[in-house]
N, C-alpha and C positions, 0 to 999 in steps of 0.2 A: 504493499499499500505506500503510495507517494501521499505526502502529506502537504496541504498549502495551509500555513498557520496566519490567521488572521490577527491584525493588529490588536485586539482586544487579548488575546491571548500573550503575545510580546509583551504587552504592556504589565499584565500580572507577572510575567514571570521575571522582568527586568525592574523591576520596582526598587529603589534603593532601601528602602527600609527593611522590608522582606518580601520575598517572593511568596506568591500565593499559593496555598494548598489546594487549588480547584483541582477538579478531576482532568482539565483540561492541560494545565501547566505539567502536571504529571505526567501524561500522555506527551507531551512536547519534550520533556526530561529524558523520559524513557527512551523516544525515538533519537536524539541527539545521542544518549549513550550507546544505543545499538547499531549507530551507523545508517539508520533508517533515514530514506530520502526525504528531505524536506526542500520546498520550492517556496518561493516569494515573489514579489513584483515591486516596481519602485514605489507604487502607492503606498505598499504597507511601510516601508523605507520611509518615505516621505512622512507619513502621519506619524511613527515613532519620532522622528527627528523633530517634529511640531511639537510632540509632546513632552519631552524631556529639556531639563535645562541644563547648561554648564557644559562646556568643552570637554571634560572627561567623558560624561555621559553620552556626548554626541561620537566621540573618538570610539569608545567603545561599542555602541550601537552600530557605526560603519563597518568596525574590525568584524564583528559577529557576522553581519550579514554579508561580509564579502566572500565566505566561503559557501553561500549559499547560490545556488541557479536562480537565476534572475529571468522571469517571464516577462516579456513585452507583450501587450496587449496591441491587437493589429487592427486595421478599419474593420474588419468582419466583426471582432470582439465587441467594438462598440456599437453596431448595428445591433448584434445579437443582445446586447446589454439593456438597450433601448426595449426590445420586446420583452425580456425577461420583466424590466419594472412594469411596462404596460401589462402583462400578463397579470402580474401581483396587483397591480392596481384595480382591474377588473375582479379581482377575487375579494377586494377590499381590503389589501394588506399593503401598509405603506414600505417601501424601501427604497433607499437612498442611490443616487446616482454610483458613486465609489462601491457600494455594495453590491450593485447590480453587475458591475464591470467583474469585480472579484469571482462572484459566481459565475458569471460567464468564461472566465479564464479557467476556474475549476472543471466547469461542464468539457471545454473545448479540450483540454489537456487529461482527463481522465482522472481528475483528482479529488481526493478526501478532504473537505474543508474543516478545520481545526477551529472552532470559535466558540468564545463566551457570549456572543452576541444570539440572543434568542430568535432574531429575524430571520437567520439563517435556517433554523430550523421550522419556523414558520413556512418558510416558501418552497422549502425542498420538496415538497410533494407535487407543487405545482410546476417545477420547471426542471426535475428528475435532478437536482443536486444532492451529492452525497455529502453527509456532514455525519462527523464522528459524534456519538451520543455515549454518555456514561454507560450505557446498557452493554457497549463494546461491540455496537454493531453500526455502521452507516447505513442512514437512511435517506 
């Protein structure tokens, strides 16, 4: 299983005071220790860098992320992400533009989304997104 780790999980894992004990952080930690493939995109890196302050934190984030394969969304991903957002809206679900694009990247590359953001769990059945859940099965 190749994991796409959302900003929400990285943020919990990289807290300065203490990393979260959430199941998603535990899965991320286990995946890193076992050498499982974890991928990211520039949007996640950007969101993290915007959320942390100080040059030391910035350097550490950039260093950690330099080891991860970076997926770059293409034109088709943006078109398909708009359709994901429209599908969700028709179902009465709100989804932000960036989250729609992250979901599309996961769909195109067959990735399992690891996120603490419940919005991804809510949209998964409508768009075919595989989201890791603490019941140990993507859905």
